[in-house]
N, C-alpha and C positions, 0 to 999 in steps of 0.2 A: 440880559436878554434871554428869553426862553424859546425853545424850538419845539414845535408840535411834532410828535412822532407820527409818520404816515401810517395809516391803518391799511392792511391788505384786504382785498376782497376775496371771499372764499366761494368755491363752487362744489356742490354735491349732486346737482341735477345734470348728470353726465359724468365724465371722468373727474376724480378728485383734483381740484386745482386751487392754487393760491396765486392771486395776481397782485403783485406789488408795484406801486408806482415806479417808473412811468410805463406800465403795461407789460411788465416781465412776469411770465407764468412759471411757477415752480411747483414741485410736489415734495413732500418729506422723503427722506431716505429711509429705506427699510420697511418691511411689511408691518412690524409692530407699531412704528410711529404713524404710518398711514392709517392703520386700523384705529389707533387711539384718536387721531384727529377726526376721523370719519364719525365715530360714535359721539364725540363731543359736539361736532357740528350738527348732526341729526337731532341732538337734544340741546341745541343752543339756548343759552340763558336759563337752563335748568340744571340742577345738580344731578350728576350721574354717580350712583353709588360705586364705591370701590369694588364691590363684588361683581357688579355688572361689567366694569372695565376689565377685571381679571379674567372673567369668562370670555370676554371679547378677544383679548390678546392670547389667552392660552385655553382654548376650548377643551382640550383633553385633560392634561394634568399641569397645573401651574407650578413653577419652580418654588423651592422653599423661600427664596429671596424675592418673591413676587412684589412685595411692598416697596423694597428699595429699587427694583427694576422699573416699576411703574413710575416712581418719583424721578428716576433718571430720564425716562422717555419724556415726561412732562417738561423737565428742565431743558432737554435738548430742543424741544419744540419752541419753547420760549426764546432760547438763545438763537435759534436759526431764523425765526420770523419775528422781526422787530414789530412791536405793537400788538402782538398776540396776547390777549388777556385770559389766562387760565388761572382761576382762583380755586383755592382749597377751602372747603367748609367742613363742618363736623361729619357730614355724610359721604362726601366724595369730592369730585372735581366739577367745576362749572366754567364753560367757555362763554365769556361775555362778548356779545357782538351786536352791532346796530342792524336794524332790518335792511338797510341799504348795502351792508357789507357782506351779505350772505344770500346767494341766489334763492335758497329755499324760503327764507323769510320774505324776500322781495316777491316771490311767487304768491305766497299766501296773502300778503298785504294787497297785492293787485287783484287777486281772486275775490277777496272780501269786498273790495271796492266795486267789483263787477256785480256781485250779488246785491249790494246796496243800491246800485244804479238800476238794476233790473226791477227790484222791489219798488223803486221810485217811478217806474214807468218810462225810463230813458234807455231803450235798447241799444241805441248807437253808442252812448257813453259806456254802457255795460260791455258791449263787444270790444271797445277799445281797451278797457281795463283787462278783460280776459286775454286778449291777444298779447298785451304786455306781460301778463303772467305766464302765458305759454312760451313766450320768447326766452324766458329764463332757462328753458330746458334745452340741453345740448346733446341729450341721448339718455339711455337708461341710467337710473340712479347709481352712482358710484361705479360706472362701467369700468371693467378692468381690475376691480378690487373686490374679491369675494370674502366677505366676513360672515360666517354662518349666523352669528349672534344678531346680525342686522337684517336677516332675511325678512322678518315680519315688518320692520320699519320700511324696508325698500318696497315691499308689496303694498303697504298702506299708502306710500307716496305715489306709486303708480296709479292706485285707485283715485287719489286726489287729482292727479293730472287728467285722467279720463273724465272724471266728473266735471272738472273745469272746462275741458274741451266741449262736452255736451252742453253745459250751460252757455258757453260762447256761441255754439251753433244755434241754440234757441234764440239768443239775443239777435244774431245776424239774420235768422229767418224772420223774426219779428220786424227787423229793420228792412226787409225786402232784399237781402243780399244773398239769394239762393244760388245764383249762377256760378259763383266762384267756390261753392262748397261741395259740389258733387264728387269731384275727384278726391278731395281730402276725406270725405265721408266713406267713399268706397274703400280707400286704403285702411281706414280705421276698422270698418266692419269685417274686413278680411282678417284683421288681427284679433277681433273680438266677435266671432260669428253668433254668439248667443245673446249679445247685448241688444235687447229689444228697443231701447230708446234710440240707439244709433240707427237701427233699421227704420224706425218711424221717421227720423229726421231725413234720412236719405230718400225715403219714399216721397216725403214732402218736397224736397229740393228737386228731385227728378220730375215730379208732377208739375211743379211750377215752371220748370224749364221746357214743358211741352213733351216730356218723355213718359207718357202714361204707361206704355207697355213695359218700359224698363222699371218703372215704379212697382207695377204689379209683379214683375219677375223677382224683385227684391223680397216681396211678401211671400211668394211661393218658396223661394230658397230658404227663407227664415223658418217658415212653417215646417218644411221637410226636415230641417236640422233639429228643431225643437221636438218634433214627434219622434224622430229616430233616436235621438240621444237622451231625451228626458221623458218622453212619453206624454208631453203636454202640448196644448194648443197655445198660440200666441196670446199675450195678455190683451186687456181691454183697450189700451191705448193704440196698439198696433192694429187691432181689429177696427177701431174707430177711423184711423187714418186710411186703412184699406177700403172701408165703406165710402169714405169721402172721395177717394180717387176714382172708385167705380162710378160714383154719382157725378164726377167731374167737378167737385167742389174743392175749395182751398182748405186743406187739412191743417190749419194753424194749431200747433200744440197748445193745449189748455194749461192755464196756470196751475191747476190742481195736480196734473201729472208731474210737473216740474218740482212741485213742493213735497212729494211723498218722502223723499230722502233729503236730509237726515230726519229721522223720526225718534222721538223719545217718549216712552210711556211709563217711565219709572215713577213710582210714588216719591214724595219728598223724602230726603234723608232726615233721619231723626236728629234733632238738634242736640239732645242730651245723650247721644250715643257715646259709650265709654268702653275702652279696652279693645280686645280682639285684634290688636295690631299684627300679631304673629299669624293669626288665621287669614287676615286680609292679604298679607304678604304672600302666604302660600297659595291662596286662590288666584291672586294676580299672576303668579308664576305659572300656574296650571293653565290659566285661560289665555296666556300669551303665546301658546304653541301655534305655529303657523303652517305646519305641513299637514295638518289634519283638522278636523272639527273637534276641538277639545270640549269635553263634558265633565264638569265638576259637580259633585253631589254633596250638599251639606246635610248631614243626618244628625239626629240627636233626640233626646227625650222631650216631651211636651214642655214648652216654656223656656227652652234653651236659647232662644233668640235667633233661630235659623233665618227667618224672613228678614229680620232687621239687619243681620250680617250681610245677607245677599243684596239688599237694596243699597247699603252703604258701600259695599265692594263695587257694585255696578256703577254707582255715581263716580267713584274714584277712577274707574276704567273708561269713562266716556271718551276721553281723547284717543284711546286705543281702538275705539270702534266708531269711526267718524260717520258711518252711515246710519247709526242709530242704536237704540236699545228698546227691545220689546219686553213688556212685562205681562205675564199670563197667569192669573190666579186660577188654580185648578181645583181648589176646595177638596183635596183628597181626603182630609181627616173627617169631614162631615158628610158632604154629598158630592161625590166626584162629578165634575162637569162632563157632559157629552162631548166626545172628541170632534164630532161634526160641527157643533156650535162653536167650539174653541177655534177650529180652523176657519170657520166663516168670519168670526170677529177679526182674526189675524189678516185674512185676505182683504177685508174691507179697509183695515188700517194701512195696508200696503198698496192701496189704490185700485184693487179689483172689486168691481161693484156689479150689482144687478145680475143679469143673466150670465155674466162672465164667471160667476162662482159656480163650479160644478155641483151636482147633487151628491155624487159618490164621494165617500170619505177619502179614498185613496187618490182620487183625481184632485181633490182639494189639497191634499198633502203635496202632490206633484207640482201644482201651481204655486203653492207656498214656497217650496224649495226653489222653483224657477225664479220667483221674485227676489230671493236672497242670493241667487247665484252671482259670484264675483263681487259680492258686497262684504263689508265688514260690519256685521251687526251682532250685538250681544243679546241673546235670548234668555230671559230669566223666567223659569217655570217654577212657580211658587206652590208649595204644598201638594206635591204629586202623590197620587194614590198608589201607583205601581208602574213598572216598566211599560205596560201596554198603553198607558196614557201619555207616554213620553216619546216613544220611538218615531211616531209620525211627525213630531214637532222638531226633529233634529234637522238642521240645514244640511244640504248635500255636498257643498263645496268648501274647501279651506278658506279661511278668512274670517268667518263667523265663529262664535263660541256659544256654549250653553252653560248656564248656571242654574242648578236645580236645588230646591229645598224639599225635604220629605221627612216624615217621622219614620218611614220605612227605610231600610238600608238599600233597597233597590238592587239586591244581589243579582237579579237576572238581567241587569242592564250592562251589557258587555262594553268594555273599553272605557268605562267611566272611572274617574279618580274620585275617591271618597274622603271627605273631611268630617270625621265624627266630632261633634261639637260638645265639649265638656262644659261644666259650669264655669263661671268666671273665677279667676284667681282671687285671693283675698284682697289684694290691692285694687284690682279692677272692680270688685264688688263695692268696696268703700268709695271708690271714685264715682260710681254710678249713684250711690246713695247721696253723696255730697252734691252731685249735679241736680238731683231731684229735690232734696230737702234743704239744701244750702250748706256750703262748706263750713261756715262759722258754727252752725248748729251741730253738724256732725262732729266737727273738731272739738266742741265743748263737751260733748258726751261720747267720746270716742269708744269707751268700753261698751256702752249700751248699743252703739251703732254696730260694733263687731258682733254683739249677741244677736241683733236683728239679722245681719248677714248670715250668721251661722244657722239660725232658725230657718232662713230662706234657702239654705243649702247653696248659697251663691248663684241661685237660678235667676237669670235676668228677669223673667216674667214676675216672679215672686218679689224680687227686689224693686221692680218698677211699681208694683202695687203698694208695697210698704212705703216706698219713697213718696208716692202720690198721696197716701193717707197722711203722711207727715206734712206734706206741702199744704194740704187742705186745712190742717189744724196746726197752725204755728205754735200754739201754746201746749201741745201734747208732748210731754216728756218722752224722750226716746226710750228710757228705761221702762216706762209703762207699756209701750207697744212691744218691747222685747219680752216682757213678762207674759203678755198674752200669746205671743207667737211661740214661746217655749212650752206652752201647754199643748201637747199633741192632740188632745181631744178636740180642741177648738181651733187649732192652727189653720186648717183650710177654710174655716168660717171667717177668720180674720183676713185671709189673703184674697180679698175680692173688693173691687172698687169700680163703680160704674159698670161697663161691660167687660171688664177684665176680671178673670178669676182663675186660680190655679186648678181648682177642683174640676171645673168644666173642661179645661184644656186637657187634663189627663183622662177624663171620662171619654172624650172622643176617641182616644187611642184604645181604651179598654173595650168600648162598645164594638170596635171593629174586629175583636179577637174571636176565635172559635170558642165554643163552650169548654173544651179541655184546657185551652190556654188561659181562659178566664179563671178557672178553678186553680190552676197552677199559680197565677198571679196573686190570687187572694191568699194562698198558702204561703208564698214567699213573704208576704207582708207580715206574717206572724213572727218572723225572725228579725230581731232588732239589729242584727249584724248587717252592715252595708257591704262588706267584702265577703262574698259567699263562695265556698268551695263546691265543686260539682257533687261531692258525696252528700253534702248537707241539703242541696237543692233536690237531688233525687230522693233522698230520704223523706223530705217534707212532702213531695208530690206523691210518692209511693204508687206509681201507676206504670203499666207496661208501655204507655205512650208518652212517658215523661220527656224523652229526648225531643219528640216532635213539638211538644208544648213549649219546651225551653227554646228551641229554634225559632218558634213563632214570636215569642216574647223578645228575643234578641233582634229579630227582623223589624219588630214594631218599636224598637228603641225604648222599651220599658224595662229591659234587662240588658246590661252591657257585658259582653265577654271581654275580660281584661287581660287574658293570656294564661300561660301555664306556670304553676309555681314549682319550686325545686323538688317537690315530691311527685311531679308529673301530673298534677291535678289541675283541670281547668278552673279558673276563677271567674266569678261574676260580680258585677257591682250594680246596686240598685240605688237610685237617688233617694234621699231621705223623704222628700215630699211625695214621691211616688210610693214609697213604702207606707207613709201615713195614709194615703188614699186607699191602698190595698188593705190596710188594717181596718179602716172604716167599713169597707165592703164586707170584710170577714165578719165583723160584728153584726152587720145587718142581715147577712144571708146564711150564716151558719150558727149552729148551736154552740153553747159554751163547752159541752162535752167534746164536740168535734175539734174545737180549737185546742183544747187541752191535750187531746190524744196526739195531734200532729206535733205539738211542741215537745211532748214527752218523748216521742219517737226520735227526734233529732237530738235532744239533750242526752238521751240514753246512748246514742251513737257516739256523741262527743265524749261522754264519760268513759265509755269502753275503750275508745282510741287513746284517750289520755292515760288510762290505767295501764294499758299495754306499753305505751311509750315510756311512761315513768319507770316501769319495772326494768326497762332496758337501759336506763341511764344510771350512773353511779348515784347512790343515795347520799347527798351531802347535807341536806337540811336536817338539823338535829331534832326531829320530831317524828312520831310514828306515822305509818301509812296504814289506815284502817282498811280491812277487807270487806267490811259490812256494806250493804246496800248497793253493791255493784251488779247491774243486770247482765243478762246474756248479750253478747255482741250481736246487734241486728244486721251488721254489714257483712257481705261475703268475705270469706277468709282470704281469697287472693287479693281483693282490694285492700284489706287491712294490711297484708304483708307488703304490698307495694307502697302504701302510704307511710308505713313505719319502718321501711328499710333503713332509714336514718332517723331515729326518733328525735334527735336534736333538731334536725331540719323541719320535721313536722311541727314540733313545738314552736319553732321560730316563726313559721308562716301563720300558725293559728294562735299565736300568743295574744294579740289584741282581741281576737274573737272570743277566746276563752275568758279573758278578763271581763269583757262585756257580758258574756253568758253568766258569769257569777253574779254580776249586778242584776241582770234580768231575772234570774232565778230567785234572788233575794227579794226582788220587788213583788213577785207573785207568791212568795211564801214557801218556795221549795228549798228550804235552808239546808237540809241534809244533803241533797244532791249538789247544791252549791259548794258545800264543804268538801265533798268527795272530789269534785272537779278541781277545786283549789288546792287540796292536798297533793294532787298529782301534778298540777301545773307548777307548784312550788318546787318540785324536784328539778325542773328546768330553770325556773327563775332564780333560785338560790345558787344553783351551780354556776350561773353566769352573772350573779350579783345584780339582778334586776330588782333591786330592793324597793324601788318606788312602786312598781306594779304590785308586788307582794303586799306592801303596806296599804295601798289603796283598797285592794280586794279584801284583805282581812278586816280592815276598818268597816267596810261596807257590810261584810258578813256579821261582824260583831254588833253593829248598830241594829241591823235587822233582827238578829237573834235576841238581842236585849228587848226590843219592842214586842217580840212574839213570846217572850218568856222562856226561851230555849237556853237555860243556864249552862248546860254542858257545852253547847256550841260556842257560847260567849267565852267560856274559859279557854277552850282550844284556840280560838282566835286571839285572845289576849296573850296566850303562851307564845304563839308565833310572832306577835308584835314585839314581845320581849326579846325574842331571838334577833329581830332586826335592830333593836336598840343595842344589843350586845355587839352585833357585827359592826355597827357604826361607832363603837367606842363609848356609848352612853352607859357606862357600867353601873352607876348607882341606880338609875331608873330601871335598868334591866333586872338588877337584883331585887328591887322592890316588886317588879312585875312577876318574876319567877316565884318569889315567896308567897305572894297572894294567890297565884294560880295553884301552887302546890297544896295550900290549905284547902282550896275549894275542890280540887281533884280528890283529896283524901276523903272529904265529905261525900263526894259523888261515887267513891269506890273505884275510880279509874286508875288502877295501879300502874298499868303500862305507860300511860301518858305521863303520870306523875314521876316515873323513873327517869324519863327523858328530861322533864323540867328540872328535877333535882341535879341531874348531870350538868345541864346547862348552867345552873346556879353555881355548881362547884367550879366550873371553868371561869365564870365571871368573877367569883370571889378571889381566885388566884390573881387575876388582873388587878384587883384592888389591894393585893398584898395581905389578904386575910386567909393565910394558909390553913390554920386550924379549922376554921369554919368550912373551908373548901373541902378538906379531907372528910369532915363529918357528912357533908352533903353527898360527896362522891360515894362514901361507904353506904349511906342510906339508899342511894340510887342503885348501886350494885345489888343490894339485898332485895329491892323492889323489882328488878329487871326480870322479865319473863321471856325475852327474846335475846338472841345472841348479839344483835347490833347494839341495842341499848346497853347491854352488859359490857361490851368492849369499849364503848364510849365512856362509860362510868369509870372503867379501870384506867383509861388514859387520864381522866381527871384526877384520879387517885395518885398516879405517877407524878403529875405536875405539882400536886400539893406536897407530896413527899420531898420533891426537889427543894422546895422552899422551906421545908422543916429540917433539911440536912440529912434525911434518911435515904441516902442514895442507893444503898444495897437493896432496900425493899423496892424502890422504884425500878431498879435494874431488873429485878426478878419479874415484876409485873410486865415490863416491856418485852422481856424475852418470851414470856408466855403468849403475849399478844402477837409477836412476830411469828412464832411457831404456828399459831392458828391461821394467820394470814397466808403463810406459805402453803398450808393445806388447802385453803380456799381457792387458790389460783386466781384471785381477784387483784389485778395490778394496783388498783387504787388503794385497797386495804393494805397491800404489801408495802407500797411506797410510804403510806402514813405510819405504818408500824416501824419501818426502817428509820424514819425520821425520829420517832420517839426514842428508839433504842440508841441511836447515834448520840443524842444529847445526854442520855443517862451515862453512856460510856465516857463522854467528855467530862461530865461532872465527877465521874469516878476515877479520873486521872489516866485515861487510856486514849490519848489523842489519835494515835495511829489507827486503832480499831474504829474510833469515832469517824475519822475522815473516810475510811474505806466504806463504812456503813452509809454515811450520808451521800456519798457519790453514787452508791447503788440506788438509794432512794430517789435521787434526782433523775437518774437514767430511767427508772421504772415509771415515775410519774410523767415524764415527757411523752410516754406512749399513751397516756390517758387524756381525758378532757377535764380532769380535776385541777383546774388552774389555781384555785385557792390553796390546795394542798401542796402544789408545786411551789407556789410563792413562799409558803412556810418552810419547805425543805431548802430552797435556795437561800433563805435568810439564815437558816441553821448552818448551811454550808459556808456562808460568808464568815460567820463567827468562828467556826472550826478552822478554816483556812487562815484567819487572822492569828489564831493561837499558834499555828504552825509556821508563822512568819512569812506566809505567801500572800503578801500584801496586794499585788495586782489581781490575783485570782479572787481574793476576798472582796475587793471593791466591785469587781465585775459581777460576782454572785449577788451582792447587795443591790446593785443597780438593776439587774434582771428581776430580782424579787420586788423591788419598788415599782418597776414598770407594770408588773402583773397586778400587784396590790392596788395601784392607782386605777387601773382599768376596771378592777372588780369593786372599786369604792370601799376597800377595806382600809379605812383610815389609820387605825392603830398600827397595823403592820407596815403601812406606807411610811408612817412617821418613824418607826424604829429603824427602818432601812435608811431613811434620810439622815437620822442621827449618826449611824455608822459611817455613811459616806462623808458627812461633815467632819467626823473624827479623823478620817484619812487626810482631809485638807489641812488639818493642823500639822500632821506629819510632813506634808508637802510644803510647809511654810506659808500657808494661806489661812492662818487662824483668823485674820480680820474678816475674811469672807465667811468663815464657819460660824462666827458668833451670832449674827442676826438669824441665821437658819436655826441654830440650836435654841435661841430664845423663843422662836415661834413654836418649835417642837415642845419646849418646856411649857408654854402657855396652854397648848392643846392637851398635853398629858395631865396637867393640873385640872383642867376643865373636865376631863374624863374621870378623875378621881383615882387614877392608876398610880399608887404610891411607888411600887417598884420601878415603873417606867420613868417616873419623875426623878427618883433618886439617881438612876443611871444617867439620865440626861444632865443632871447637875454635876456629876463627876466629870463628864466630858467637857462641859462648859467651863468648869474650874480649870482644866488643862488649857483650854483656849485662851482664857483670861491671862493665865501665867505666860503663855507664849507671846502675848502682845504687851506684857508688863503692867497689866491692870491688877495689882496685888490685892487691893481691898476687895474688888469684885470677886477675885479668885477665892479669897478667904471666906467671903460670905456664902458663895456657892458650895464650898467644901463643908462648911459648918451645917448648912441645911441638908446636904446629902447625908452627913453622919446621923442627923436627927431622924432621918427616914429609914436608916438601916435596920434590918430585922435580924436578930441573932439566928445563926444556923441556916440562913438562906443561901444555900450553895448555888442556887441559880443566879442570884443577884451578884454574889461575889465573883463568880466565874465570868459573868458577862462584863463586869467592870474591868476585870483584868484583860479580857480579849479586846474590848473597845479601846482601852487606853493603849494597848499595843499598837493600834492604828495611828495613835497620835504621836508616836515616836518618829523621829526623822527616818526617811527611807533608807539611809545608809547605815542606820544603827542595827 
C-alpha cells in the first residue's frame, strides 16, 4: 500500500504562510530560511540562480561557506515541510508547485480567466473570476518580511493586483453593479491619487448612483493633483468621462482604454541570434533596478549588433515589465527624428489621441511621463543621436526602465550605465556563421570559416552578410569567399548583400563627424596597427586640435580608448573593417605624397623610440647595431623620457606593433627602415628569448629584400636567422648559415658584421666539438673586429676553443683580461659574464676554491640584471663547480634554477645539459631507473643537434645509470660509444665528465 504525501499550500500575498492539512499554518524558522522560501515561491516553477539566492540571503557580504550554508537551508526546508519539492538543477534551485497550492499562482490563473471572459463579452463571469483572484490577497506581499532583493518583485505584484482590481471594476460597471463599488473605489484612489483609470471609474460609479456633484468633485481633485505635482492635464479618458457626466450621459469605459496596457511594440527577436549571453545578463541586471529609473546604453562601432542585442534583451525581459515594451526608432545615425513627432507617436500608442495631444514638446513629454506613472514599462530607444534626443523620453517614476542603443557614447547623459559592445568572441562568431550557412558546411571547412570570421573582424554585421552570401550559394566553397575577404582592396565590396552593407554602415558615422575629425579618421586608417598608443595617433594627426578630434572619434565609436599602458600612455583600438574604410577614403581624398609623409612621420618616431630604448637595454643579441639611417627624434624630449623610463616595459607594450610595422614597411619597400627597427627590437626579443617573433620578422625582411635585390639586407637577415638556429641547438644548420653569410659579407666589404658572424661561428663549432676550426674562426673574428663588443665576444670564443684544446693557461690569460676590462666598464652584465668565463678556466686549471668564489660573485652580479640567459649559464657553471666540491645539494639546486630559466627562455641545449646533471644526481640517490629514460631523451636530442661533446658526456652518465640497475651490456655499449667520441686534450669534456659522475655517487660517499 502507498500513501500520498499531503502537499502544503503556500501564501505570499500577505504574510508568508504554509498551511498544512488539516488547516495548520506555520512559517519557517529563521530569517534566512524565510527569505529563501520567499524567493523560491515568488519564482515558483522557475530555476533561481545560486547567485540570486546568495544575494537574497546575504545582501552585504556572503560568508566563505555560502554554498554549504545554502544547501543546509534547503535541506532544512525539505525536512521541516513534508511534500515541499525543491529541486537542484545545473543553474540553481527550483520549487515545484501546482497552481492551486500557491496563492500567487491561483491569483494569476483567476485573473487570466477574468481577462478571457471579458474578451468573450461576459462581464459577469469576468467579475467573478477577478473577485476570486483578489480574494487570494491577505495584505501587502510578504508583509512582515523585508528582503531588499525582492523589492522589485513585490512592487511588480502590487501593480498586478491594482491592474486586476481595475479590470474587475470595469467588468462590474459593464454588468451594472456600480452601487457597491463607490466606497471601494474611494479607498483605492486615496491610496493611488494619480491613477487616472481609478478616478474615471469612480466618476462613472458616482454618476450612475445619482451623485453627479460628487463625480465632478473627483475630477476637480484629480486635475488639481496632476497639475500641481506633474504639470499635466488629465488624460483623454478622464476628460471623456467628465464631459459625459456634464452632459448627463452614461460614461461607460470604452474597450480601447482598457486595452492600452499591456502594450508591446518590439520588433521580432532574430531567430539566428548567437552569443552575447554575458552582455544580456549584464543588461538584465542593470535594468532590474527598482528604486530609480535605470538607463542602460549599448554603444559600439557600426555593425557591432547593438540593435539586435537590445531587441533580444527586451524580449527576454518582457515578464519583468508586465505593462509593456515601447520601441522607438530614433534614426540618429542617418536623419535624427524630430522629438515632437516621436512623442506624438508614443502618446497615440499609449491611448492619447486627437486634441488631447499638446502642441508643445515639453507638454507632450509631461503627458507621456504621466501615462507611464506607476507602470512597469521597458522603453527601448534605438539609434539615438545624442542626449538631447533622449532626455524627454525618460519615464519619471520608478518601475519603468530605458534601454538605449547609439553609435555615440552619450557621455552627456547623466546617470546612465554604459555597455561598450565589442566584436563577438571567436566561438560566438563561428556559432553565428554556422547558424547562417549551416553547421555541417562550416564544420567541414572549419579553417576557411575561421578565415572568414577573422576577415570580418568578428563584427556581427559583416558576419551576417558573409553568412547570408554563403546561404544564397550552397555550392560556394568557404575558402573562395575567405580569399576574397582577405583582400583589403575589395573586402568592403564583398561585404554587402541586399540592403546590408558594412561600408554604408560605417559611412553614416563618418559623415556625422566634423571636418577635423574626418581628417584624423583618414590618417589613423594609414596605420595597419589596430592597437594604437596616443603618441602614434598624435604624430599621425600632427595638429594642435588633435585631442579634440580624437575625443570626437571616441565619442562616435570609431576609435575605442582601451586604457593606459604600463608606460602611462593612453591606448586606442580601431576595428579592422573601420580601418579598411578609413584607408579607402585616404586613397580617394588625399595624394600619394600626403599619405607617404604621414606614415614616414610615425615610423620615424617609432624608430627613434626603439633606438633609445635598445641602447638602454643590455646588448645580448650577437649581431651589430648600425647607427646609419636613424633620423632625429620628432617627439618631445619629456614624452620620450616618460615613455622610456623603463625601456623593457616600452618594448613589451609595443612589441606586437613593431613586428607589424616591420612587415608593413617591407610591404611598401622601406626595407632599410624596417631593418633598423628590427635590429633595435631584437635587443629586447633576444634578451627575453622571443625567438618566434624574431624569426618571423627576419624571414619577412629577407624575402622582401631578396625580391627587391637588396643583397646586403638579405645577408644580415640570414645571419640573424642563423643566430636563432644556434640558440635552439640546430648547430649544423647554423654553421652552414654562418659560413655562407661570412663569404657574402667579405664580398660586400662589411667587415664589422662579418666579425660578429665569425664569432658566432666559432661558438657554434665548439658545440659541435670542432675546437680547431672554432679557434681559427675566433682568431679571424678578433682580427676583423673594429668595436670593443665584437672583440670581447670573439675572445670569449677563443677561450672556449682553447679549453677544448687543452690550452688552459692561454684561456685563463684571455679571461683575466676580459674581466679586467669588464670591471672598468662598470657594466654588471659584462662583469657577470666575464666572471663566469674566468671561473670555468680556474676550475679547469685545478683551482676549485678560486673557481667557486668567482662563480658565486658572477651569480650575485647577474641577479641584479635582466640578463636571464647569462644568469642561467652562470648557475649551470655554479652547479658543476659545487658538484666538484662535494656540495651535492647546492649543486642540484643550482642546476634546477638554471634549467628553469633556460626552459623559460627556450634555450634547449642548456636546458638539456641541466636536466642531464639532475638525472645524474638521481643515480646517486638510488633512483637510476628513473634517470635512464630521461638520459635517453637527452641523448636523442643532443645527437640530433650534432653536439658531439654533449653526446659523449650524456653517454658517460647513462653508462653509470645502466651499471646501477645491473644492465651490464647496455652500460658497456654506452661506455664504448663515449670513448669513440672523446677528443684528446679536451680539458672541458674530461673535467665535466668527472664532475657529473661525482653526482652519480651515493650521497653518503
